[in-house]
C-alpha positions, 0 to 999 in steps of 0.5 A, a space after each residue: 698598633 702598639 709595640 712593646 719593648 720586651 728586651 733591651 740587650 745593652 741596658 741594665 734591667 733597672 732601666 726598662 721601667 725608665 724606657 717604658 716612660 720615655 717612648 711615647 709610641 709604646 703607650 697603649 692606653 686609650 687617650 679618650 680615657 686618660 686625662 693629664 695626670 700630674 703625680 704629686 709624688 715629689 720623688 724623682 722617677 727618672 731612675 737615672 741621674 748625673 753623679 758628677 757634673 763638669 766643674 768650671 775652671 780658670 786656666 792660663 792660655 795653652 794649658 789643658 783642662 779635663 771636664 768629667 761627667 759621671 752617671 749612675 747608669 751606662 747611657 746608650 750614648 753620651 756627647 759633649 757640647 760647647 757654646 762660647 757664651 750663653 747667648 749662642 746655641 750649643 754645638 756638639 763636639 764630635 770625636 771624629 772632629 778631633 776632640 779628645 773624649 774618653 770613657 771609663 768605669 763601664 762607660 759611666 764616666 766620660 772625660 773631655 780634654 780641652 786645650 785652652 785658647 781664645 776659641 775654647 773659652 765658654 760653656 761645656 755640657 754633657 748630654 746622655 741618651 737613654 733610648 729617645 730621652 736625654 738628660 743634660 748636666 749643668 754646664 761648666 764654664 772655662 775662663 782664661 786667667 786674666 788681670 786688668 785695671 778696672 778704670 785705667 784713666 782714673 788715679 793718674 794724679 797724686 792725692 794728698 791726705 792730711 790726718 791727725 796722729 792716732 787715726 786709723 787710715 784705710 788705704 786703697 789705691 784702685 781696683 782690678 778685675 782678676 781671675 782668680 782674685 788678685 794678691 795685693 802689695 803696697 809700697 811706701 816711697 818705693 819700698 815694699 811694705 811687709 805683709 804683716 802690715 796687711 791686716 786681714 779682712 780688708 782685701 785690697 786695702 792697707 790698714 794703718 791702725 794708728 798713724 804717726 809721723 813715721 807713716 807719712 810718705 807716698 803710697 802706691 800699690 800693685 796687684 798680682 795674678 795668683 796663677 800667672 804671677 803677672 803684676 799690675 802697678 796701679 797709677 794712683 799715688 797717695 801722699 799721706 801727711 800726718 800733722 796735728 790739726 785743729 779739732 775737726 768732726 769725723 769725715 771720710 778720706 777720698 770718698 764714701 765707703 761702700 753702701 752695698 756689700 755681698 758675701 757668701 755663706 761661710 765667708 768673712 766680711 768687713 763692713 767698712 766705716 773708716 772715719 778720721 777726725 781730730 780727735 780720733 772718732 769712735 764707732 757705734 754700730 746698730 741695725 734696724 732689722 738684724 736683731 743681734 749684731 754683737 755676737 761671737 762672730 762679730 768684732 768691732 774694728 777701728 775701720 769697720 765691723 767684721 763678721 766671720 762665718 756669714 749666715 743668712 740671718 746676718 743679712 740686713 742693714 747696718 748703721 755706723 755712727 762716728 762721733 768724736 764729740 764734735 758735731 756733726 755725727 757722721 752716719 753711714 749705712 751699709 746693706 749686707 746681702 748674703 748670697 745663696 746658691 740656687 736651690 730648686 724647691 719644687 721640680 717638674 712632676 712626672 706627667 702623663 698627657 695626651 697628644 694635642 693637649 695643653 700642658 703647664 709644668 711648674 718649677 720653683 727655686 730660691 737663691 740670692 740673687 733670685 735665680 733665672 729658670 730655663 727648661 730643657 726637653 730631651 737636652 734641647 732648649 725648650 724656648 726654641 720650640 714653637 709650641 712652648 712658652 716659659 713664663 714666670 718659671 713655668 713651662 707652657 706647652 700649647 699643643 703637646 707633640 710626640 717629640 715632647 715625650 721623654 725627660 723634662 729638666 728645669 734649671 735654676 742659675 745665678 752668679 753663684 752656680 746652677 742646679 737642675 731637676 728633671 722628670 718624665 713626660 709621657 705622651 699618649 699618641 692621638 688615636 685614629 678611629 675607623 668609624 670616622 671614615 666612609 666606605 669607598 664609593 664603587 669598590 666591589 665588596 662581597 657580602 657575608 651571605 655570598 661568602 657563605 654560599 661560596 660565590 654568586 650564581 648567574 641568576 643572582 648576579 643577573 637579578 642583582 644587576 636588574 635590581 640595580 638597573 631598576 633602582 637607578 632608573 627610578 626617579 624617586 629612589 636616589 642614591 640611598 635606594 641604590 644597591 651596592 655592586 658586588 664583584 662576581 667571584 669565579 668558581 674555583 675548580 681544582 686541577 685534575 690529578 696527574 697520572 702517576 706511573 710506577 
C-alpha cells in the first residue's frame, strides 16, 4: 500500500516537493510501466542547497576555530563530522559528547567551535537531513601553524661563488615548508639587510641586481612564520666574491633553475633565468606554444621573465636564451602551468529508476591538476556500498536498492579546492503481484454461491462429501478432479428477546 505525505508540520511548504522525491516508499507508480528516466534538464531540482560551507583554517596550537555551515532551508537536523585524514572514515561529533555546536538564523546557520591541538587536526564537514535524504557540504581542513626546513642535512658547508662585476645574482640559501608561507630575511656578514633589497617577484630569494665589490661577503638567510613569529635560521652559507675574471660564456650559479612552475590565476610569477658570465649576458625569451609572451602584463627582468595577473592563456613552455657573445649560448626551458580550481561541467541528473535495476550516473569536471571525483549517497561514501562502483568519474549501481533513494552528490577536488553538485534519485519499490501465488492446499473456503444462499444445507454438505469421496476413490481422476472442501458454517439464530418489565 502506498502512503502519501499530506503534511509536514516542521518543514516549509517549499520542501514538500523535495520530500516527495526523497521518500522511495511513496512512489505509487507501477514499476512495470516506468523505466530509467534521466531528466536532461541541467537545473538542480533539489530545492535545498548549502549557502555557506565551512572554510579551511590554519591556526596555532591552543587557539579556537569556528566552522560555519548555512543552508537556504531549515533542515530536520544537522550534524558535524570529522576525520583525521582523507584515508580514514568520518565520525560524527555529538553535542552530548561535549562538542560546542550552536545554531541561529531560524536554525539555518550552524557553528562548530574547535580548540586546536594535535587530535583535532583534520577534515570537518556538515551534513543536513531533510526527511530520509541528506546533503553534505564540501569539507574544511584544520591545519596547525608550522614551519620546518625541507632538507635539514643539506647546506651545512659553505659555498663559494665568484662572479664578475655588474652581473645580476639571485641568492637563495634553502627552502622551508611553512603554513602560512614564510617571511624571508637575509644577512650579510651577520648583519640583516634592509627589506628594500628584497626585490618583489622572487619569493625566498635575495636579488643583487648589479654586483660590485661592496656586495662581497658571507650570506645567510632565515625564514619566519607569519602567525607565530617563529624564526628558522638555515644552515647554508654562501661566500660571494666579486672579481674581474677572464671572458666566460653564460652559466648558472649553484644549480639549474626550476624547469616546472605552477601559479594560480591572478598571481604574479617569475620564470627564473639568472645566468651570469663575463661580460654580463642578456636574455631573449620565446615560446613554442604561447602566441604572445610580450604584453602589458609581462616584463623582462635581469633574472627572469615576470608575468602579472596570471591567466589560463599564459600556460605553456617558455625558452630563455642567455648570450654574451661568447659561445656557447645557454638555453633554459621552463614549463608554466596555470592552476585551476575544480569546476563541475555536468553533475548527476534527477533520476527515476526501479528497485533492482542497474544505473549509471555521470559527473564531468575540469580543473588543473585534473580533479579527483568521488560520490556521496545521502551523505555517505558511495564507494563503501557493496552495490556501487566508481569508474572514470561515473557512479555505477549494479542493483538499485530502496536505501539509494534520496540525494546523490558528485564531488570534485584538487590541491586548490573542492566543489560539489547533487540531485535527486527516486526509486520505485519492487511490486509484488498476487497472481504469482497459489491458494493454500486444504484451507476451507466458501464459494460465492454458498454465501448467497446463507450457508450450506445438510444435503448439500453430504453430497459434497460424497462427491469428494468418489473423486478421491476413482483411479483416473487425480488431483485435478478433486473438489475443494468447504467449511460448514453454522446457521445464525438471533437470541430470544428478553422480557421487558415496566
